[in-house]
N, C-alpha and C positions, 0 to 999 in steps of 0.2 A: 551581143551586148558590145564587144570590143570594137567591131567594124563601125558600129553606129556612133560610139564615143570618138573614134578616130576621125570620122567624117565631120562630127560636131567641132572638134578642136581645129581641124584643117580649115573649115569654112568660116570659122568665127573671125570677124574682121575687127580684132582688138589688138592693141600692143601687149597688154598684160592679161593673163587669165589666172584666177586663183580658184583652186578647188579644194574644199574641206571635205575630207572623206575618211572613214575610219576602217579599221581592220576587219570588220564584219561585212563589208560591202561585197558586191558581186565581182568586182575586179580587185586583183591584188595590187599592193603598192608598186610591185615590179611592172605590172602591165600599164598602170598609169604613167610610171616614170618612162617606160620605153616609147609610149606615144608621145608624151610631152617633149622628150628629147629630140624627136624627129623634126620638131617645129621651131626650135630656138633654144634659148638659155633656160635651164631648169634648175630649180632649187627646191629643197624639201625641208620643212620644219615638222618636228614630231613631238607630241605630247602624250603622256600616259594619264588616264583618268581612272579613278575608282568607279566601278560599275554601281549604278543606282539599283538598289535591291528593295523592292516594295512587296515582293512575294516570299514564299517559303522556299527554302533551299531545295527541298525535294521535288518541288513543282517547276523549277527553273529549267528552261531549255538551254541557257547559256550558263556554263559552270565557271567560266573564267571570272576572277574578281576585278579585273581591269580591262579597258579597251585602250587602244592607241587611235588617236586622231592625228591625221596627216594633213598639213597644209601644203598642197602642191602649188608651185609658182612657176609660171611660164612667161618669159618675155619673148613674144614671137618674133622671128626673123623677118617673116613676110606678112605684111598686112597693108591694105591700101591706105587707110588713115587719110591724113591730108596731103601726103606725098604721092599718092596715086601710083604707087609701085605695083609691080606684078603681084598677083595673088597665087601664082602657080607654085604649089607646095609639094614636096616629096611625099611619096606614099610608103608606108611600111611594106616590107616584103612579106610574103605569105608564111615564110618560115620565121617564127618568133622564138627567141631564146629568153626565157624568163628566169632570172636568177633567184 
């Protein structure tokens, strides 16, 4: 999942990328942050939401009462846009450190 996401962000030809992603996704907030920071200026906005509960507590797979929604914001350093600059972007190393 991480290599595919990294390639998507690397190859996206946009100045700004916004990703809304919650804490129950396949990638951690740290993994998304690490990838975004390789390609430009990164910012994060976080909001906590109370979990919607339509089922009985004993049947629930998720026991947490809330979830965190993250808005990851990237202003890419390199994109072709109207300026036709180089799209050569750095790659993440194979050794990742997730905080």
